[in-house]
N, C-alpha and C positions, 0 to 999 in steps of 0.2 A: 422533619421533612423527608428523611431517608425512608421512613415507614410508609409515607404517602407514595413516594416513587416506587417502592417495592410492591405495594398493593396494586398500584396502577399497572405496573409492568406485568405482574402475574395475572391480573384480571384480563388484560388485553390478550395474553397468550391463551388462557383457558377459554375465553369467549370465542376467539378465532377457531380453536380446535373443535369445541362443541358445536359451533355454528355449522361446521362442515357436516357433522353427523346429522344435525337437526334438519338442515336444508335438504339433504338427499332423502332423509326419511320422509319428509313432507312431499317431496317430488314423487316418490314411489307410493304414496298413500298410506304409509305406516303411521299408526296412531301414536303420537308422542304424549306421554302423561306428564312428565316433568322435564324442564330445562333449568338446570341449576349451575350457578357459578359459585364454587366453594362447597364445603361440607359442614355438617354440624347444624346447630340451631339456625333457623331461617330468620334473617333480620329484615328482608324485603320479600313480599309475596304478592304476585299479580296473577289473577285468575283469568285466563283467556277462554276461548270457546270450548276447547277440550284439553288445553295444556296449561299447566301451572308454571309460571316463570319465577325463579327464586334467586336471591343472593343470600348465601349462607355466611356464617361467622368466620370460618376458616378458609382463606382464599387459595390454599394449596391444592387445587384440583377442581373438578366439576364433573357433571355427568348429564347425559340425555337418557331418560328412562322411557323405553318404548313398550308398547303392549306385547306381552310374550305368551306363548302357548302353555308355558309351565305354570301359569297362575292356577289357582284352585278351580275345580269345575264349578260352573255357574257364575264365575266372576267375569267371564267374557261374553258379551252379548252376541247372539247369533249373527247380527249384521256386521259385527266387528271382527269376526274370525279371519276374514281375508285380509285384515289390516294388521295382523300380528307380524312381528319381525320374521319369525320362522316360516310364515306362509309365503314369503317373497321368493322369487326365483334366485338361484345361487348368485348370478351375476349382479343382481340388485343388492343383495346382502354384502357382497364384496365391495361394491361402490359406496354403500352407506358407511361401512367400517373404514374404508380407505379415505373417505372424504375428510375425516378429522386430521390425520397427519398431512394429507395433501394440502389442506388449507394452511397449515403451519409452514409448509415449505413454499407455497406460492405467495402467501401474504407478504414476505419480505420484498418481493418484486415491487409491490405497491409502495412499501416503505422506502426502499432505496430510490425508486423513481421520484418520490417526493423530495428526497434530499438532492438528487442530481438535477432537479429542475432549477436549483439555485445557480447552476453553472451557466451563466449568461454570456461569458466571454472566454476566449481561448487565446493561446499563443498563435501567432501567424505561421504559415508554412515557409518560414524563412530560415536559411542556413546561417547559424551563428558560429558554430565550431564544427570542423570536420575532424574525426578521430583518425589519427595515422594508422595505416595498416588495415583499415576497414574498407568495405566495398566502395564507399563514397569517396575515399581518398583519391585525389587526382582527377575526379570527375565533377564533384561539386566544390564550390569555394564559398567562403564567408560572404554573405550578402545576396547570394542566389535566393530567389523567391520561387518556390515550386508552385506551379499553377495547375498541373495535371499529372496523374500517375496512370500510365497505360490508357490514356484518353479520358479517364474519369477526372473531372474538374475537382479541385480541392481549394478550400479557402481558410483552413486552419490546420495546425500541427496534428491534433488528434485524428483528423481524416487521413493524413499521410501515414500516421502510425497504424491505423486500422488496415489500410490497404497493403502496407509493407508487412505487417505482422502475420498475415496469412499466406505469404508468398515466398517462403524459404526455398532457395534453390531455383526460383523462377525469374528469368530476366525481365525487368520492368523498364518501361520507357518513361523517364522523368522529363517533363517539359518545364523548363525554368526560364525565368526572366533574369538577364544579366547585362548590366550596362546598357539598358534600354532596348535590348533585343531578346528574341526568344530563340532557344535552341533545345534540342533533344539529346539526352544522354542515357545510355543503357547501363543499368546497375542491377546486379543480382544479390538480393538479400541473403544473408547467411543465418543458419539456425544456431542460436546461442542458448545454453542451458543455465538455469539458476536453481540452486538447491535451497529450499526454504525450510521452515519448521516442519517437523515430523517427516523429514527426508522426502518432502514433496518436490519433484523435479518439474520446473516450468520450462517449456520450450518457447522461445521468442525469436522471431525473425527481425533482423536489424540490418541497416546499411551503414550506420556509424556517423550520425551527426546530431547535434543538439541545436534547438531553435534559439536559445538565449545567447546574446552577444556579450563578450567580455567587456568590462569597463576599461577605460583608457589608463590602466595602471601599468607603469613601465618598469623595465629592468635596465640597468646601466652597467654592463659588464666590464668596460674598459675605462681606466683612469685617464687615458690620453685622448678620449673622444670629445667632440664638440659639446655633447650633452653634459658630460661630467665637468668639463672646464667651465661651463656656464652655471653650474651649481645644482643640476638635477641629480637625483639619487634613486636607487632601486626602491620601489613601492610608492613613488610619487604618483599621485593621480592627477593627470592633466585635465584642467577644467576648460581652458579655452586657448585658441591659437589666433593671435592678432585680433583679439576681441570676439572671435566667433566661437560660440559654445561647442564643446566636443563631448559627446556622450558615449561613444563606442570606440573601442580600440581600432577597429577597421577604419573609422572616419579619421582618426589621428594618423594612421599609417598612410591613408590616401592623400591627406594634406601634406605630410612630410615628403612622400614620394613625388608629388607634383612640384615641389620646390626645387629650383635650379641653383641654389646657393645664396638666396636672399635671406636677410636677417628676419627671424621670427620672434614674436613676443609671446611667451607661454606663461600662463598662470597655472598654479598647481596647488594641491593640498597634500601635505606630508604627514603621515601618521607618526606621532611622537609618543612613545610609551609613557604611561602615568602609573607606575607600579604602586601597589598597596592603596588603590583608590577606595573611596567609601569606607575609610577606616580599616583597610586591609581585607575587605570582603572579596575584592577581585582585582585583577590587573587589566587595565584597559589602555587604549591609545586614543589620543585626541588629535584632530587635524589642525595643522598650522598652515596658513596660506603663504604663498610665495610667488614671486614674479621674476622671470629670467629672460634673457635674450639669447637665442641660439642661432648660430649661422651654420647651416649644413654645408658639407663639402659640395662643390659643384658637380653636376651630373657629367658623366663622361660624354665626349663629343659623339653625336650620332645616336644616343640613346633616346628612347621615347617613354612617356608616362602613360599609363592607362592600358597599355597592351599586355603588360606582364601579368603573370598569374600571382596568386596570393603569396606563395613561397618566394618567388623572385622579388616581389615588392617588399616583403619583410627583410630579405637579405640586403636589398638596396638601402632601405631605411637604416638598418644596423650599420652598414658600411659608412654611410655619409653623415649620420648623426650620432651613432653610438646608442641608439634606443631600440629596445626590443620588448616583447611581451614579458611580464613578470611571472608567467605561469610556472616555469621550472625553477624558480628561486624558493629556497626553504625560508619560511617566515618564522617557524618555531620548531626547535629541536629540543625535546625534553632532556634535561640533564640526567645522565646516567643511563639513557636508552642505548640500545645497540648502535644506533646511528651516531649518537654522540661519542660513544667509545671508539667508533671508527674514524672520528675526526670531523664529521659534518657539523657545521654551525649555521645559525640563522644568517641569511644574506648570501649564502653560497648558492651558486648556480649549478644544478645537477646537469651533467652533460651526457652520461651514458650509464647503462645498467647492464652488467654482464657482457660488456664489449659492444652493446648495441646503442646507438645514439637515441636520446630521449627527446621527443618533440612535444609531448603533452603529458601533464601530470596524471590524468586519469588513465592513460595508457600504461604509464609506468606502474601505477598501483595494480592494474589488472595483471601485468607481468609478474609482479611480486606475489600476488595472490595465487597465480597458477604454479609458481615454483616456491611456495611458501616454506616448505620444509627443508630447503637446502641453503647453503651459504651463497651470498651474492657479493659481486664486486661492483662498487659504486664509485663513479668518478665525478668530480666537480671542479669548478674554478672559483678562486677567491682573489679578487684584486688582480685578475689577469694571470694568476699562477694556477697550473694544473695540479690537483690533489686527488687522492682516492683512498679507499679503504674497504675492507671486507666486513660483512655483518650478516646476522640471521634475523629474520622477521620474528618479532615477539609472539610466542604462542601462549594463548590464554584458554584455560579450561575451567568450567564451572558447572554446577547443577542448579536448575531452577527450583522453585518452591515445590514442584511435584517430583523432584528427584530425577528429572530428565537430564542426561549429560549433554553438554554443548562444548564446542571447540571452535576457536577462530584464531587467525593470525593477524596481527595488527602492526602496520607501519605507522609509528607514532608521530613522525615528522609531518608537518602540515605546510601548506603554501597559502598565499593570499591572492586570489584572483576573482574579485567580485564580478557579478554580472551587471550590465547596464539595465536601466529600467526598461521593461518590456512594453511594446506597443501592442495592446490586445485587439482582437477582432471579435465581432459579435458572433454568437452561436447561431448558425443559420436555421437550425431546426431543434429548438429546446426540448419539445415533447418527445420526438423520435430519439434524440440523444439520451434523454433521461431514461426512457423505457429500455433502450438497448443496454445502457450501463446498469440499470436495475437488474436486468436478467443476468448479465455477466457477473455482477457482484454476488447475486444469489447462488449462481452455479459455483463460484469460487468458495463461498461459505459451505455449501453442501459438500464440496470435495474435501475441504479442510476438516470438517466435523466427521464426515464419513471415514476419512483416513485416520483420524484420531481414534474413533471407535475400533477400527481394524487393528490399529497399533496396540490398543489395550488388550484385545483378544489375543494378539500375537505375543504379548508379553514384552513388547519393545517400549511401551509406555507404562509407567508404574500406575498402580491403582490409586496412588496418592493424588493423581490428577483428577479423580472423580470428585465432583463438588456437589454441594447441596444447597438448601435454602439460605444458609448464612452467607455463602459466597454470592448468591444471586442478590441478596439484600445489599451486600457491599457494592456489587456492580451497579445495581439500580441507583443507589445513592450517589456514587461517583459520576455516573453518566448523567443523571438529572442535574447535578451541580454544574456540569460543563455546558449545558444548554440543550435545546430541543433536538438539534441534529444528532448530537452524541447519544441522547436517550433513544431516539428512533433507531440508531445504529445498534444499540444494545438489544432492543426488542427484536430486531430482525435476526440477529445472531442467535439469540435464545429461542426464537420461534423455530428456526431451522433445526436447532438442537432438539427441541421438544418433538418435532415431527419425525426426525430420524430415530430417536430413542423409542418412540411409540411403534415404529415399524419393526423393531427387533422381534424375532419369533419366540417371544416369551408369553405363555398363557397369562391372561388377565390384561395384557397389553393388546393394542389393535393388531400388532403383528402376529400375536398368538392366535387371534380369531381368524386372521387371514390364512394362517397355517392349517387350522381346522378345515377351512373352506377348501383349501387346496387338496387336502386328504379326501374330503367329501366329493370333490370333482373327479378324483382318480378312482375312488372306490364306488362311486355312484350311490352312496348312501351317507347320511350324516354320521359324524363321530358319536359314539354312544355317550349318554349322559354321564355314566360312571367314569369313563375315560376323561371326559372334560372336567369333571369335578376333581379327580386326582391331579390332572395336569394343572388346573387352576391353583390347587393347594401348593404344588411344587413351585409354580410361577410366583405366587404370592410370597412364599418363603424366600425365593431368590431375590425378589424386589425388596423385601424387608431387610435382608442381609446387605444388599447394595445400598439401601438408604442408611443403614447403620455405618457402613464404611464411609459414605459421603458425609454423614454428620460428624464422624470422628475426624475426618480430614478437615472439615470446616472449623471445628473447635480447635484443633491443633494449629491451623493456619491463622486463626483470628483470636487466639486465646488472650493476647494482650489487650486487644480492643474490647473483647467481651468483659474482661475484668474491669477495665477502666469505665465502661458504660454502666456496669453493675454498681460500681462505687459511686458514680454520679447519681444513680437512681436512689440508692439508700443513704446518700449523703455522707459516705465514709471517707 
């Protein structure tokens, strides 16, 4: 099956490339003698009016043979002399040669668009979590629904992302629905950078909110609180209050904040560890249901509910019930880690990092990443007792299979704050969205592969990263086994790769021909046949050398697989 996927993938890429040359040759009236997919003996041959269409035995390539002036005298009919490739104007020859790589680069737009057409629903433009210290902090609150950005109506979260993403440093007017009324808030997105593979730096404008709502998983920090005395514990997931289902943490807090001291009946699910499950294959937790009655402390005289902001409401709920979000509670601290050695344990509530209060786990991890190489002071509470310790984030270094070095810093402690089930909204314009995303993804792939080629030339990426047909065979098999979408994705990436490689200024490649045309345009005369022959010989030698390097890398990388499959074939 892998062989079938490989042949299909290569054939599609070659057909796309050669179709570009063929189509523009026909458009400009150049006579095409042969259109072939593959090299070697022809296994399929169809004779057209003037072109022979072939499928050859070896699929690693293809060609479009056009009528050329270099043919022996008498082989070109007088009426066909104007239809030779060389007889065409320079700009036409450039377009014919450029059409092959261009088709490989543009074809992924169609492929990606077909994949993104499957995105029929999106997250709504609702504020689930506001990141402390970001532009939206203090201006948006959980539960806000964004209906417009600078007057442009929005109905989904991706629309908000798109409008914000191109407006770094520009104040935007967000129209939101809050508690049944509309209001406008001004927020200025900030430019944030992310370093990806190959040292590619991405600039993204953000305001600092996430659309997904935390599930009603609670933390119980004090042993003298109504919640603890009733039997609730940290990481309990509240299911209902007085028989009414609760799905979001904000809904739970709203219900508790509205209570004036009346008894509440809460049902919950408690994760109980089940170590060495499935015969020791993994450690999991199972939910055990429970039912408790909680009586919040009465509200102070003169206080109102509903008018307070999110922070005030959370503080009120914590004071009167002893319940808060479980976001800042450590759920797993690896034994022997730097955090463990500092004294941190599962169930501890982290309160500050380097003297600054912590309000959100993701913000704390961002701060750790920014100051990864230095020692940090962490403080936490355990059973109402303040504790703390110093530690350094773990540094991990490694090389990938191509010899490319990587480094990262890892905070190994984790928390458990699952999201509630999202209520999706329909995609308002599936085709426009798919086409836009197809173009964006193609541009991203072009940038990535182009940067990779540049890094190889610069010597910053090892030649071990150069791959050949064995690696493509492996990619085709794996992608095909994962499904149609993954296979299409692989074709798209390899198509861009083929297009860009063919544009390299190496004689015998399309980029080499374009280089000759550029010289011809400057010198006002074609490059001499002798120069082209020598350059082609040098170019061919360079390509053969590159192919040998790629083949060596493939064999080294897949030696175990090659040996195993060989033994299966010979029955050894």
